[in-house]
N, C-alpha and C positions, 0 to 999 in steps of 0.2 A: 187262047190255050188258058189264060189265067181264069176265066169262068169255070173251066172244066176243074182247075184245083180248088176252087172255093165249094163249087158243089161236092166234090169228093170230101173235103173237111167237115163239111156239114152233114153229109151221110155217114160219116165215122162217127162223128158226136152223137147222133141220134140212133146209129146202132148201139153205141155204148149205152145210152139210157134205156134202150128197150131190152138189150141183154140184162141189165141190171135188174129190171123188172122181171124178166124171166127166170132170174136166178133166185129172186129173193121170195117172190109169190109162193112158191111150194115150201119154202122156209116157213112162212107165215102160216101155211096150211098145217104144217107139222105141229105148231104151237096150238093153233086153233083146234085140231083134235083133243088137245088136253082140256079144253074149256068146256064146262059142263053148258049144255043147251039152254039158252035163256039166261045165261049168266052176264054179268057186266062186263067180264072179260071177253065172252062170245062176242058180245055186242061191240066191244073195241076192236078185235079183229075183223068184224065186217067192215067197220069204217076204214080201217088200215087199207084192208084187201081192195076194197071200192076205190079209195083214192089212188091207189098204185096202178090198178088196173085201168081205169077210166082217165086219169089226170096224167099218167106218165106213161104206161105201156102203149095204150092204144095209139094216141098222138105219135108216139115216137116210132111204132111200127108202121104207121101210114106215112109219114114223114120220110123214114128209110126208104119205103117202097118207092116214093116219087123220085126222091133224090137219086135213087139207083137206077130208075128207069130214065131219068133225066141224064146220068151219066153215059148210058147205052146211046141214047139219042145224041150226045155230044160227041161221041166216039163210036160210031157204029161199025167200026173194024172189030169191036171185041165181039159181035155176033159171030164172026167166023172163026172164033176161038173155043174149043171144046171145054177146056177148063171153066168157061163161064156158065155153059150149059149145065154143068155138074153143079155149080155154085148155086145156079138160080134154083134147080129141083131141091138143093138142101134148104135154101132160103124158102120154098114153099113148104117144106116138111116143118120148119122152124115156125112159120106163119099157123100151120095146123098146130103145132104144140101150143103158142099163143092162145088158140082158141079154144084148145082143149082144158087150158088152165082157166079161162073165162068161164067155161061151164062147171068147173069143179068149184070156182067163186060163186057163181050163181047157185049151186048145190047147198055151199056153205050158208049163203045168205038166206034159203029157204029151210035152213035146219034139215037138209036131207043129204048131207055128208055121208058116204057109204065106205071110205076109205081108210085104211089106217096111218098113222104117223110114219111106220115103215115104208108103203105105199109111196108117200110124198117124198121121202128121203131119197128113193130110188129114181122116182120121175124128177126129181131136181137134177138128176145128172143128164137128162135127155138133151136139153137146151146146151149143155156144156159141152156134149160129145159133137152136137151139130156145129156149134161155134167153133170148135178147134179144127173140125173139117173144112168149114168155110175159109177161116183165116188162112190155112195151109194151101187151100185152093189159090187163093188170091195171091198170095205171096209167092208160092212155088209152082202153081199151074202153068204160068206162062213159059216156065223154063221146061217143064217136063210133059205137059198134055198138049 
């Protein structure tokens, strides 16, 4: 069982890294909206967004998924618990949010952003809401579901 605890610890570490990116990238988009297309500031945001997305968020998401599936493999009894099914559905939505943010990043990179600062401020809350629901399911789900 010690392996299970190590895998769980690293799963949590990579989830934290992934969530940091999911919460920070839309904030960068808010400020990127203010930068004039072609400006040095816009170029700087493109570099920052690219590094965050490709070097932190994408690897963290992939490793989080691998470690999460490994946890299920190590403790297959989890598959019979309803809370886990709901959690996995929310993680799929979180993964979708990740890919939507990737599409927004690519739009900014191509100077084709069509959204406002306000839009990105609101969209910044989607990963937060999903994260809260996921944490509540993991911590309380085994007792209530």
